[in-house]
C-alpha positions as CSV (number, residue, x, y, z in Angstrom):
1,M,109.5,-65.4,-133.4
2,T,112.0,-63.4,-135.6
3,R,114.7,-61.0,-134.5
4,T,112.2,-58.2,-135.7
5,H,109.3,-59.4,-133.5
6,R,111.6,-59.7,-130.4
7,N,112.9,-56.6,-131.0
8,R,109.6,-55.1,-131.5
9,L,108.7,-57.0,-128.1
10,L,111.6,-55.9,-126.6
11,L,111.0,-52.1,-127.5
12,V,107.1,-52.1,-126.2
13,A,108.2,-53.9,-122.8
14,T,111.2,-51.1,-122.0
15,L,108.4,-48.5,-123.0
16,V,105.7,-50.1,-120.4
17,L,108.6,-49.8,-117.6
18,V,109.2,-46.5,-118.5
19,G,105.9,-45.5,-118.3
20,I,105.0,-47.0,-114.8
21,G,108.0,-45.4,-113.6
22,F,107.1,-41.9,-114.3
23,A,103.5,-43.2,-113.1
24,V,104.8,-43.8,-109.4
25,S,107.7,-41.5,-109.8
26,P,105.6,-39.3,-107.0
27,T,105.4,-42.5,-105.0
28,F,109.4,-42.0,-104.7
29,A,109.3,-39.0,-104.0
30,N,106.3,-38.6,-101.3
31,E,106.4,-41.9,-99.7
32,G,110.0,-43.3,-99.7
33,L,112.0,-45.8,-101.6
34,W,110.8,-49.0,-100.6
35,A,106.9,-47.6,-101.1
36,G,108.2,-46.7,-105.1
37,I,109.6,-50.0,-105.6
38,G,106.6,-51.9,-103.8
39,L,104.5,-49.9,-105.7
40,F,106.6,-50.0,-109.5
41,L,106.6,-53.9,-108.9
42,L,103.2,-54.5,-108.2
43,S,101.8,-52.0,-111.3
44,A,104.5,-54.3,-113.6
45,L,103.3,-57.8,-112.6
46,A,99.9,-57.4,-115.5
47,P,102.0,-56.2,-118.0
48,A,104.7,-58.6,-117.6
49,A,102.2,-60.9,-117.4
50,I,100.5,-60.1,-120.7
51,L,104.1,-59.6,-122.7
52,G,104.9,-63.2,-121.6
53,V,101.8,-64.7,-123.0
54,V,102.1,-62.3,-126.2
55,A,106.0,-63.9,-126.7
56,Y,104.7,-67.4,-126.0
57,V,102.0,-67.7,-128.4
58,W,104.2,-65.4,-131.3
59,S,106.7,-68.2,-131.4
60,A,104.0,-71.2,-131.0
61,N,102.1,-69.8,-133.8
62,D,105.9,-69.5,-135.9
63,R,106.4,-73.3,-134.7
64,E,103.0,-74.4,-135.8
65,A,103.7,-72.4,-139.4
66,A,107.4,-74.1,-139.7
67,K,105.4,-77.4,-139.3
68,L,102.7,-76.7,-142.0
69,T,105.4,-75.5,-144.4
70,G,108.0,-77.9,-144.1
71,R,110.5,-74.9,-143.1
72,A,112.7,-74.2,-140.4
73,P,111.6,-72.5,-137.4
74,A,112.8,-68.7,-137.4
75,Q,116.4,-68.2,-135.8
76,R,116.2,-66.6,-132.2
């Protein structure tokens, strides 16, 4: 995974977390802090898992390409 790929993935992760924050903000206002935190954490599990799998596959593809071409893997 190159630095550009990593930065793009971090941008997407940030946007996802901000979006989830906006989506659960009424829960914070109506039900309280702990209910809002709980809903936020439950809502963030699936996107975190998907982004983790994407990052793993992306870096595995880079390692495989490096083996096939004989070049060093991209610097992190």
